[in-house]
N, C-alpha and C positions, 0 to 999 in steps of 0.2 A: 311473919315468917314461920312461926311455930306450926302453922297449918301444913307446911311443906312436909314435915315428918315428925313423928313423935320422939325420935331419937336426937333431935336438935339439942346441942349443948352449947353453953357459953363458957368462955375463958378456959379452954381445954389445953392443958400443958402437952406440948408435942416434943418428943425427944427422939434422938437417934443414938447410935453407938458412941458418939462424941459428947453426948449430953443434951442439955436443953436447946431446942431450936427456937421455939416460939410459943406464945400463948395467943392464938387467934381470938378475934371477938366472938366468933361462934362457928359451929360446924357440926359435921357428922363424922365422928372419929372412925366408926366401923366402915363407912363408905369412903373414908380418906378424902373428904371434901371440906375445905376450910374457907371461911369468909373473914376478910379484913375490911374495916371501914377506915380509909386513909384520910386524915385531916391535913390541915396546912403544915403541921409539924413534919410531914414526910417530904417537904420541899427542901429541907436542909441537906447539904451535900453529905455530911456524915450519916445522917439517918437514911438517906437514899442508898448509900453504899451498904449500910448494914441490912437494909431491906432486901437488896439484891442478893447478898450472901445468904440470907435466910431463905429466900425463895429458891435458890439453887439447892440448898440442903433439903428443903421440903420436897422438891421435885425428885431428887435422888432417893429420898425415903419413900417415894411412891404416893405422895399427896398431890391432889389437884386443889387449886385455890382460886378464889375470886378476890380482887381488890377493887372495892367500890369507893367512889368519892361522893361528896355532897351532891354534885350534879347528877350522878347516877341515881341517887335516891329520889330525884324528881320524876323518875320513870320506874316506879315500883313494879308495874306489870312486866316490864322487860327483865328486871332483876329477878323476879320470881320465875319467869320462864327459863332464864339461863340456868338457874339453880335446879329447877325441876328436871330439865334436860340432863344435867350432870348426874342427878340422883338416879335417873332411869337408865343410864348407860352401863 
């Protein structure tokens, strides 16, 4: 993934006026593009609801984000393509 851009960072704290929103797995803070790798923990109802609230706050703060699962990682060329397209928009 790091070949996508030299500015790729991991574990980036993202905040808004209300405080901490999230710490995504990786992303490009300057381009406001974030990546999350969602495992089975995200199936829990409380986690799901927290994720939805966080994604709403990220959207309102002007971030675009990708949420990938283990299945998505079996198609890395597509993952890379989606991210590259977002970085060039």
